[in-house]
VOPAGU-2260 file (C-alpha; in pm, 1 decimal, decimal comma):
REM VOPAGU-2260
SITE   aa  ch    i         X         Y         Z
SITE  MET   A    0       0,0       0,0       0,0
SITE  GLY   A    1     143,6     334,6     -95,3
SITE  ALA   A    2     197,8     590,4     177,2
SITE  GLU   A    3     -25,2     843,0       7,5
SITE  ALA   A    4    -321,0     610,4     -45,8
SITE  ALA   A    5    -629,1     682,5     164,2
SITE  SER   A    6    -751,2     331,1     223,2
SITE  ALA   A    7   -1023,7     196,9     449,1
SITE  LEU   A    8    -910,8      -8,3     747,3
SITE  PRO   A    9   -1152,3    -295,6     815,8
SITE  GLN   A   10   -1216,0    -402,4    1175,0
SITE  THR   A   11   -1069,8    -743,0    1087,7
SITE  CYS   A   12    -731,8    -602,4     977,8
SITE  CYS   A   13    -405,4    -670,2    1160,7
SITE  PRO   A   14    -340,1    -410,2    1431,6
SITE  THR   A   15      18,4    -284,3    1427,0
SITE  VAL   A   16     230,8     -90,0    1674,1
SITE  TRP   A   17     560,5      87,1    1606,8
SITE  LEU   A   18     772,0     188,9    1906,6
SITE  TRP   A   19    1060,8     426,7    1956,4
SITE  PRO   A   20    1183,7     566,3    2287,3
SITE  GLY   A   21     945,2     854,5    2354,6
SITE  GLU   A   22     713,7     777,7    2062,7
SITE  ALA   A   23     459,4     513,6    1964,9
SITE  LEU   A   24     230,7     469,6    1665,3
SITE  TYR   A   25     -74,8     241,8    1637,6
SITE  ALA   A   26    -271,6     147,7    1325,4
SITE  GLY   A   27    -570,5     -82,8    1337,3
SITE  PRO   A   28    -928,6    -121,7    1449,6
SITE  SER   A   29   -1054,8      59,6    1756,3
SITE  LEU   A   30    -945,1     -98,5    2084,3
SITE  ASN   A   31   -1275,5       9,8    2244,2
SITE  LEU   A   32   -1108,6     129,5    2562,6
SITE  ALA   A   33   -1307,3     239,8    2865,6
SITE  PRO   A   34   -1262,6     598,8    2989,8
SITE  HIS   A   35    -900,6     647,6    3092,6
SITE  SER   A   36    -620,4     903,4    3107,4
SITE  GLY   A   37    -268,9     878,1    2969,4
SITE  SER   A   38      65,2    1033,0    3055,5
SITE  VAL   A   39     136,9    1151,2    2700,1
SITE  TRP   A   40     -28,9    1342,2    2417,2
SITE  CYS   A   41    -244,0    1119,4    2197,1
SITE  PHE   A   42    -312,3    1225,0    1838,4
SITE  ALA   A   43    -558,0    1011,5    1642,8
SITE  ILE   A   44    -723,4    1020,0    1302,4
SITE  GLY   A   45   -1023,2     814,7    1192,8
SITE  ILE   A   46   -1000,7     607,5     877,6
SITE  ASP   A   47   -1322,3     612,7     674,0
SITE  GLY   A   48   -1514,2     777,3     955,9
SITE  PRO   A   49   -1486,1    1035,0    1237,2
SITE  LEU   A   50   -1380,0     998,8    1598,9
SITE  THR   A   51   -1553,2    1121,4    1912,7
SITE  VAL   A   52   -1390,0    1214,5    2242,3
SITE  SER   A   53   -1606,7    1223,4    2555,8
SITE  THR   A   54   -1496,9    1366,4    2890,0
SITE  PRO   A   55   -1646,0    1334,2    3242,4
SITE  ASP   A   56   -1813,4    1675,1    3217,8
SITE  GLY   A   57   -2050,9    1526,2    2960,1
SITE  THR   A   58   -1898,8    1704,4    2661,7
SITE  THR   A   59   -1841,6    1510,6    2339,2
SITE  ARG   A   60   -1620,8    1640,2    2058,9
SITE  GLU   A   61   -1630,8    1493,0    1709,6
SITE  GLY   A   62   -1372,8    1523,0    1435,5
SITE  THR   A   63   -1175,5    1333,0    1177,5
SITE  SER   A   64    -859,3    1405,3    1376,7
SITE  VAL   A   65    -823,9    1484,5    1746,9
SITE  LEU   A   66    -542,6    1564,0    1989,0
SITE  ILE   A   67    -589,9    1460,6    2352,7
SITE  PRO   A   68    -365,7    1603,2    2626,1
SITE  PRO   A   69    -198,7    1407,8    2907,2
SITE  ARG   A   70    -385,0    1345,5    3233,3
SITE  LEU   A   71    -730,0    1410,0    3085,3
SITE  THR   A   72    -983,3    1133,6    3150,6
SITE  HIS   A   73   -1157,0    1062,5    2822,1
SITE  GLN   A   74   -1311,9     796,7    2601,9
SITE  LEU   A   75   -1213,0     782,2    2235,8
SITE  VAL   A   76   -1470,2     619,0    2007,4
SITE  CYS   A   77   -1408,4     530,4    1643,7
SITE  LEU   A   78   -1714,7     567,5    1419,4
SITE  GLY   A   79   -1539,5     444,3    1105,1
SITE  HIS   A   80   -1343,7     134,3    1011,3
SITE  GLY   A   81   -1036,1     204,2    1219,5
SITE  LEU   A   82    -783,6     463,5    1323,6
SITE  VAL   A   83    -418,4     559,4    1328,7
SITE  SER   A   84    -282,8     719,2    1644,1
SITE  CYS   A   85      48,0     829,0    1789,0
SITE  TYR   A   86     162,5     885,5    2145,8
SITE  LEU   A   87     411,2    1162,4    2218,5
SITE  GLU   A   88     609,5    1265,6    2523,4
SITE  PRO   A   89     469,7    1593,5    2665,3
SITE  THR   A   90     805,5    1773,8    2648,9
SITE  SER   A   91     904,0    1653,4    2301,0
SITE  ALA   A   92     942,0    1864,2    1987,6
SITE  ARG   A   93     696,3    1632,7    1812,7
SITE  ALA   A   94     423,8    1703,5    2070,2
SITE  GLU   A   95     474,3    2078,7    2033,5
SITE  ALA   A   96     465,9    2052,5    1653,7
SITE  CYS   A   97     144,5    1851,5    1661,9
SITE  ARG   A   98     -26,6    2102,6    1892,9
SITE  HIS   A   99      54,6    2384,4    1652,6
SITE  GLN   A  100    -103,2    2189,6    1364,5
SITE  MET   A  101    -449,3    2169,2    1524,1
SITE  SER   A  102    -693,6    2415,1    1370,0
SITE  ALA   A  103    -936,6    2442,1    1663,4
SITE  TRP   A  104    -960,1    2364,0    2033,3
SITE  ILE   A  105   -1277,0    2258,1    2213,3
SITE  GLY   A  106   -1179,9    2284,1    2576,3
SITE  GLU   A  107    -858,9    2087,6    2610,2
SITE  ILE   A  108    -915,6    1877,2    2296,4
SITE  GLY   A  109    -758,9    1978,0    1966,6
SITE  VAL   A  110    -968,6    1911,9    1654,8
SITE  GLY   A  111    -873,5    1922,4    1286,2
SITE  HIS   A  112    -506,9    1868,2    1196,7
SITE  ALA   A  113    -373,1    2090,7     918,7
SITE  ALA   A  114    -250,2    1783,5     727,7
SITE  GLU   A  115    -564,1    1581,9     794,3
SITE  GLN   A  116    -628,5    1478,4     434,8
SITE  ARG   A  117    -269,0    1367,5     384,7
SITE  LEU   A  118    -281,6    1162,2     705,9
SITE  MET   A  119    -581,9     953,0     607,1
SITE  PHE   A  120    -389,3     641,4     513,0
SITE  THR   A  121    -292,6     329,6     703,2
SITE  PRO   A  122      83,9     277,6     740,7
SITE  ALA   A  123     173,4     -60,3     596,4
SITE  ASN   A  124     546,4     -72,0     667,9
SITE  ASP   A  125     824,3     105,7     854,7
SITE  GLU   A  126     878,1     371,3     589,1
SITE  SER   A  127     510,9     469,2     568,6
SITE  ALA   A  128     484,5     467,6     949,6
SITE  SER   A  129     776,4     712,0     970,5
SITE  HIS   A  130     617,8     922,7     697,8
SITE  TRP   A  131     285,0     931,9     884,7
SITE  LEU   A  132     456,1    1033,3    1208,7
SITE  ASP   A  133     649,9    1310,3    1036,2
SITE  LEU   A  134     329,1    1447,1     882,0
SITE  ALA   A  135     143,1    1436,1    1212,4
SITE  ALA   A  136     420,7    1567,8    1433,6
SITE  ALA   A  137     740,6    1680,2    1269,6
SITE  ALA   A  138    1055,3    1652,3    1480,0
SITE  ALA   A  139    1329,0    1910,7    1503,1
SITE  GLN   A  140    1605,8    1859,0    1248,6
SITE  ARG   A  141    1921,8    1867,7    1456,8
SITE  THR   A  142    2210,9    1662,0    1588,4
SITE  ILE   A  143    2191,5    1527,3    1942,9
SITE  ASP   A  144    2466,1    1641,5    2181,5
SITE  PRO   A  145    2724,9    1358,1    2170,3
SITE  ARG   A  146    2746,2    1346,7    2551,1
SITE  ILE   A  147    2373,1    1277,7    2575,6
SITE  ALA   A  148    2389,3    1038,2    2282,6
SITE  ALA   A  149    2655,7     838,2    2467,1
SITE  ALA   A  150    2443,8     823,6    2783,5
SITE  ALA   A  151    2137,6     714,3    2586,5
SITE  ARG   A  152    2342,1     448,6    2409,7
SITE  ARG   A  153    2460,0     306,9    2744,3
SITE  ILE   A  154    2098,2     283,0    2862,6
SITE  ARG   A  155    1992,5     104,8    2544,1
SITE  GLU   A  156    2276,1    -146,6    2562,2
SITE  ASP   A  157    2170,1    -268,5    2908,2
SITE  PRO   A  158    1811,7    -157,6    2982,7
SITE  ALA   A  159    1782,4    -379,1    3291,4
SITE  ALA   A  160    2061,8    -186,1    3465,1
SITE  THR   A  161    1975,9     137,1    3640,4
SITE  VAL   A  162    2292,5     341,7    3614,6
SITE  PRO   A  163    2268,2     637,0    3856,5
SITE  SER   A  164    2221,3     974,1    3693,4
SITE  SER   A  165    2521,7    1097,9    3890,0
SITE  GLU   A  166    2740,9     836,5    3719,1
SITE  LEU   A  167    2607,0     923,8    3372,6
SITE  ALA   A  168    2662,2    1291,5    3446,3
SITE  ALA   A  169    3021,0    1229,0    3555,3
SITE  GLU   A  170    3092,1    1036,7    3235,4
SITE  ALA   A  171    2951,4    1331,6    3038,9
SITE  GLY   A  172    3166,3    1578,9    3234,4
SITE  LEU   A  173    2857,8    1760,3    3365,4
SITE  SER   A  174    2700,3    1827,5    3700,9
SITE  GLU   A  175    2403,8    1600,1    3770,8
SITE  SER   A  176    2157,2    1889,3    3752,9
SITE  ARG   A  177    2295,6    2015,9    3421,6
SITE  PHE   A  178    2303,9    1663,2    3278,9
SITE  LEU   A  179    1936,7    1599,1    3362,8
SITE  HIS   A  180    1827,7    1928,9    3208,3
SITE  LEU   A  181    2036,4    1871,6    2896,1
SITE  PHE   A  182    1904,9    1514,3    2861,3
SITE  ARG   A  183    1545,4    1639,1    2859,7
SITE  ASP   A  184    1627,7    1922,2    2619,0
SITE  GLU   A  185    1807,4    1692,7    2374,5
SITE  LEU   A  186    1576,1    1388,9    2375,4
SITE  GLY   A  187    1243,6    1548,6    2463,8
SITE  THR   A  188    1187,9    1329,6    2768,8
SITE  SER   A  189    1333,4    1281,6    3114,6
SITE  LEU   A  190    1604,2    1028,9    3194,5
SITE  ARG   A  191    1357,4     821,4    3397,0
SITE  ARG   A  192    1096,7     808,6    3122,7
SITE  TYR   A  193    1360,2     736,1    2857,2
SITE  ARG   A  194    1460,0     427,4    3056,9
SITE  ILE   A  195    1095,1     317,2    3068,2
SITE  TRP   A  196    1047,9     355,1    2692,3
SITE  VAL   A  197    1370,1     161,7    2621,6
SITE  ARG   A  198    1255,6    -115,7    2853,1
SITE  LEU   A  199     923,6    -133,3    2671,4
SITE  VAL   A  200    1105,8    -173,8    2339,5
SITE  HIS   A  201    1328,6    -443,2    2486,2
SITE  ALA   A  202    1031,7    -622,8    2645,2
SITE  GLY   A  203     881,4    -652,6    2298,2
SITE  THR   A  204    1216,9    -773,0    2168,6
SITE  ALA   A  205    1225,9   -1050,2    2426,9
SITE  ILE   A  206     869,0   -1156,5    2351,2
SITE  ALA   A  207     951,4   -1166,8    1980,8
SITE  ALA   A  208    1235,8   -1404,9    2061,2
SITE  GLY   A  209     993,1   -1640,1    2236,2
SITE  ALA   A  210    1012,0   -1520,6    2597,0
SITE  ASN   A  211     703,3   -1518,7    2816,3
SITE  MET   A  212     596,1   -1208,0    3005,7
SITE  THR   A  213     798,7   -1295,7    3315,8
SITE  GLU   A  214    1112,8   -1357,6    3113,3
SITE  ALA   A  215    1054,4   -1037,3    2916,3
SITE  ALA   A  216    1031,5    -843,7    3242,1
SITE  MET   A  217    1360,4    -986,1    3364,0
SITE  LYS   A  218    1543,5    -923,4    3037,4
SITE  SER   A  219    1418,2    -567,5    2995,4
SITE  GLY   A  220    1427,5    -458,3    3358,3
SITE  ALA   A  221    1054,3    -385,5    3349,1
SITE  VAL   A  222     934,0    -299,5    3698,4
SITE  PRO   A  223     615,1    -133,2    3823,9
SITE  GLU   A  224     648,1     240,1    3764,5
SITE  LYS   A  225     393,2     516,1    3724,7
SITE  GLY   A  226     357,6     731,1    3419,5
SITE  LEU   A  227     463,4     506,2    3135,7
SITE  ALA   A  228     347,7     624,7    2796,5
SITE  PRO   A  229     110,8     578,0    2635,5
SITE  GLU   A  230    -137,4     480,5    2908,2
SITE  GLY   A  231      49,4     514,3    3235,6
SITE  ILE   A  232     142,5     151,2    3298,1
SITE  THR   A  233     461,6     -52,4    3314,9
SITE  PRO   A  234     660,6    -168,6    3011,5
SITE  LEU   A  235     546,1    -523,1    3077,9
SITE  GLY   A  236     188,7    -411,3    3131,8
SITE  GLN   A  237     188,6    -220,4    2802,3
SITE  ALA   A  238     297,4    -532,3    2616,5
SITE  GLU   A  239      19,9    -726,6    2791,2
SITE  ALA   A  240    -237,9    -459,7    2706,3
SITE  TRP   A  241    -154,3    -458,3    2336,7
SITE  SER   A  242    -144,8    -837,4    2331,5
SITE  ALA   A  243    -487,3    -858,6    2493,6
SITE  SER   A  244    -616,6    -617,5    2231,2
SITE  GLY   A  245    -504,3    -843,2    1948,1
SITE  VAL   A  246    -155,3    -706,9    1882,4
SITE  SER   A  247      49,6   -1024,4    1880,5
SITE  PRO   A  248     389,3   -1001,8    2053,9
SITE  CYS   A  249     529,5   -1255,6    1807,7
SITE  GLY   A  250     558,8    -980,0    1549,6
SITE  TRP   A  251     769,0    -744,6    1760,3
SITE  SER   A  252    1098,9    -660,2    1596,5
SITE  HIS   A  253    1416,5    -558,1    1764,8
SITE  PRO   A  254    1622,2    -240,0    1773,5
SITE  PRO   A  255    1922,1    -253,5    1540,1
SITE  TRP   A  256    2184,4    -246,1    1812,0
SITE  ARG   A  257    2115,6    -609,8    1905,1
SITE  ARG   A  258    2024,0    -900,7    1677,7
SITE  VAL   A  259    1770,1   -1138,2    1828,2
SITE  SER   A  260    1662,4   -1368,8    1548,5
SITE  ALA   A  261    1703,6   -1385,3    1173,8
SITE  ALA   A  262    1327,4   -1427,8    1155,0
SITE  VAL   A  263    1267,8   -1093,6    1321,9
SITE  LYS   A  264    1289,4    -793,2    1093,5
SITE  THR   A  265    1498,4    -485,4    1175,0
SITE  ASN   A  266    1323,7    -152,1    1135,3
SITE  ALA   A  267    1464,2     184,3    1033,5
SITE  THR   A  268    1440,5     491,7    1251,3
SITE  PRO   A  269    1194,0     764,6    1153,4
SITE  ARG   A  270    1347,7     982,6     884,1
SITE  SER   A  271    1349,2    1286,1    1111,0
SITE  SER   A  272    1556,2    1093,7    1368,4
SITE  ARG   A  273    1800,4     967,5    1108,0
SITE  SER   A  274    1861,0    1321,6     987,3
SITE  ARG   A  275    1988,7    1432,2    1326,6
SITE  GLY   A  276    2332,2    1292,9    1256,7
SITE  SER   A  277    2513,0     963,3    1281,6
SITE  SER   A  278    2343,2     661,0    1433,3
SITE  SER   A  279    2532,9     715,5    1756,2
SITE  ALA   A  280    2377,2    1059,5    1793,8
SITE  SER   A  281    2016,4     978,7    1716,2
SITE  ILE   A  282    1727,2     821,7    1900,7
SITE  PRO   A  283    1729,5     447,3    1826,6
SITE  ALA   A  284    1511,4     257,4    1586,2
SITE  SER   A  285    1166,6     125,0    1651,3
SITE  ALA   A  286    1026,5    -200,7    1765,0
SITE  ARG   A  287     727,9    -313,9    1563,8
SITE  ALA   A  288     441,9    -538,1    1660,9
SITE  THR   A  289     195,2    -691,0    1421,7
SITE  VAL   A  290     -52,5    -973,1    1401,9
SITE  PRO   A  291      65,1   -1214,4    1129,4
């Protein structure tokens, strides 16, 4: 399917999730979630039909595309054949870019993305998923500070380890306070939340290699923590939630810095991330989940 094609998404199609640290993208039928709140911005667009967003005050907003802020209890209902949605860290450049693209606000809900017509297609592969994300929420085109890139790389190489921020700061030649501020500025998320996202990616990697949920938790370092994007649960819990919704863990693919299985496909980073510089200075590639 071409990236520009606006194609209907039947309820029986294979739901797919792409993951990067700080970013997630879902394409598939509605998950029919009960009212809930998340810890990240959620942008969604209906395929072949509008979406509605209801909040506890009794207000319902309807639109082809909607942007829902963090911490707002809401229920998203799909009136068409499916939807595509992305989840973005509150402090990220992508979240800010997406907010500026919304044409109207009804209370706290953004309605009507400027590129709405161009976004009405279902990503079918890694390239079209990256293209969709760039249209919905463009990232800043810049090179990551090499000191922060090195710290992020150390976290990715051993996600189960919790290296103290003071140690990472010392390696970067910075005070701990300056390091934490620079980390957030460079990667659009805090050090703590970056660890959580990386563990979520690695949990999917372990499941793809045949591990059960307990084994995935041990390999990724997934532990109960509050505030995990996109819905405020643990890395392991997020994998369980998607699996229960029909997103099969057996289709997860691994980040490129570690080969898991020849049968598991490596994905490319979003184009905007690749353009930030060398692979050592950019946010790592995605994990992908799909029902075969």
